[in-house]
Structure formats: C-alpha cells, structure tokens
C-alpha positions in Angstrom: -31.6 31.7 -58.8 -28.2 30.9 -59.0 -27.1 34.2 -57.2 -29.7 33.4 -54.5 -27.9 29.7 -54.0 -24.5 31.4 -53.7 -25.8 34.1 -51.3 -27.6 31.5 -49.2 -24.3 29.4 -49.0 -22.4 32.2 -47.9 -23.5 32.4 -44.3 -22.7 28.7 -44.0 -19.0 29.3 -45.2 -18.7 31.9 -42.6 -20.3 29.9 -39.9 -17.9 27.0 -40.8 -14.9 29.2 -40.7 -15.8 30.7 -37.3 -16.8 27.4 -36.1 -13.4 25.9 -37.2 -11.5 28.7 -35.7 -13.7 28.6 -32.3 -13.0 24.8 -32.3 -9.3 25.2 -32.7 -9.2 27.7 -29.9 -11.3 25.5 -27.7 -9.2 22.4 -28.4 -6.1 24.4 -27.5 -7.7 25.6 -24.3 -8.9 22.2 -23.6 -5.4 20.8 -24.2 -3.9 23.3 -22.0 -6.4 22.5 -19.3 -5.9 18.8 -19.6 -2.1 19.3 -19.5 -2.7 21.4 -16.3 -4.9 18.7 -14.7 -2.3 16.0 -15.4 0.4 18.1 -13.9 -1.7 18.5 -10.7 -2.7 14.9 -10.6 1.0 14.0 -11.0 2.0 16.2 -8.1 -0.9 15.0 -6.0 0.3 11.3 -6.7 3.9 12.2 -5.8 2.7 13.6 -2.5 0.6 10.7 -1.8 3.4 8.3 -2.7 5.7 10.0 -0.2 3.1 9.9 2.4 2.3 6.3 1.7 5.9 5.5 2.0 6.3 7.1 5.4 3.3 5.3 6.6 4.6 2.0 5.4 7.9 2.7 7.1 6.2 3.2 10.4 4.2 -0.1 9.8 7.4 -2.0 9.0 8.9 -0.6 12.4 5.9 -1.8 14.2 6.0 -5.2 12.7 9.7 -5.3 13.6 8.9 -4.5 17.2 6.2 -7.3 17.0 8.7 -9.8 15.7 11.1 -8.9 18.4 8.4 -9.5 21.1 7.5 -12.9 19.5 11.2 -13.8 19.4 11.4 -12.9 23.0 8.2 -14.9 23.9 9.4 -17.9 22.1 12.8 -17.8 23.8 11.0 -17.5 27.2 8.7 -20.5 26.3 11.7 -22.6 25.4 13.4 -21.7 28.5 10.4 -22.4 30.6 9.7 -25.8 28.7 13.3 -26.8 29.3 13.1 -25.9 33.0 10.0 -28.0 33.3 11.5 -30.9 31.3 14.5 -30.8 33.6 12.2 -30.7 36.7 10.2 -33.7 35.5 13.4 -35.6 34.8 14.5 -34.8 38.3 11.3 -35.9 39.8 11.4 -39.2 37.8 15.0 -39.8 38.8 14.2 -39.1 42.4 11.2 -41.5 42.3 13.1 -44.1 40.6 16.0 -43.8 43.1 13.5 -44.1 45.9 11.7 -47.1 44.4 15.1 -48.8 44.0 16.2 -48.0 47.5 12.8 -49.3 48.8 13.0 -52.5 46.9 16.7 -53.0 47.8 16.3 -52.2 51.5 
C-alpha cells in the first residue's frame, strides 16, 4: 500500500516539475512580449506626440492670423468711429454757428 501511494504520487511530482518549468518559460515569453509591446506603444506615442505638436503649431499659426485680423478690424472700427465723431462734431458746430448767425442777424 505504501509503495502504491509513492507510485501514485510520482506522476504529480513530474507534472508539477513540468508545469513549473512550463510556467517559467511562459512567464519569460510573456515578459518579453509585454516588453516588446511597451516598446511599440512608446514608439507609437512618440510618433503621435510629434504629429500632435505639428498640428498644434499649425493651429497656433492660424490663431495668430485670426488675432491679426481682429486687430486690423478693431483699428478700422476705431478710425471709423473717430471719423464719425469728428463729422458729428463738425455738423453740430456748423448748426450752432448757423443758429448763432440767424439769431444775431
């Protein structure tokens, strides 16, 4: 009976040894694949980061162009406003002078 227990336990020892070896090899393989995967992801992220920076530079250039257009529009509006104000002041002065001349004369 004792021999039979020893014989029946022997295959489990072999299976566990093979299983441990298989597990170590599989873990090494998995470790290598994970490392390779991270290298690919890192390279992809660097590429995307470069592409994203280039696009942001183009967007920044476009915003600078829009800012310049708004500055020009604001300058034009101020000039137009100043011209209208000067015209209104001229008209009011002309009307005032005409009224004074009519009342004096």
